N, C-alpha and C positions, 0 to 999 in steps of 0.2 A: 777154464779152470774151476774146480769146485772149492768152496770155502774150507779152511782148516782152522781148528781151534788154536787160539793164541791169547796171550795177555795183552791188554791195551797198553801201549807204551806211554800213554798220557796219565792214566789213572790206575793201571794195574788190574782192572776188572777182567773177568773172562769175556773174551770177544771172539769174533771170527775175522779171518783175513783171507783175501783172494789176491793172487798175483795180478798186478795191473801194469799195463805198458806205460812208458817204456822201461823204467827200472824202479819198481816199487811195489807197494801193496795198497789195497783198499781195505781199511779196517771198518768193521761194523761193531760198535761198542754200545751196550745199553745205556751207559751214562754219558758218553761223549758224542754219540751219533756216528755218522759215516764221514770218513775223511781219507785222503790219500797221503801216504808218507813214502818218501824216497828211501832206497836202501842206505844211501849215505847218511840220511838223517837218523835212521835206526841205529847205525853204527855210532853216531854221536849222541845217543839218547840222553847222556848226562848234560848235554848242552841245550836241550829243549827247554825254553823258558818256563818258569812256574805258571805264567799266565796262559800257557798253551791251551789248556782245557776250556777256559772261559772264552778265549779267542776263537776256538773251533766252534763252540756253541753260538757265539755271536754271528759268525759268518754263515752258519747254517740257518739262523733266524732270518737272515737277509736273502736266503735262497741260493747261497753258494755251496759248492762242494769244496771244503777247505783242502789245501795242499800244504804239507809240511816238507820243507826242502832245505838244503844247505846252500848258502851263498858265501861270498868272501867275508861277510861280516858275522857269520855264524848260522845258526838254525833260524829259519823264519817261517811264519804261517801266512799264506797268501790265499786270496779267493781263487777258486778253481772255476770249473764250469758252473754256469747258473742254471 
């Protein structure tokens, strides 16, 4: 899949997104960096914690590809592939 223009769901900046398996997108944002987000988390965008942007940057600093997903407790940011 080729990247398509989109606004970053974390900071609102112009970004690119690519469909990522199994059900979500890989966002490339100039401010937040690269991260995966599930379609269900995008649908719950208002539930993404205010700390998400700094959490994503911190995980990237440690070499992870952050993933934003929905769990029974709400939206969470977890380390993805290293």
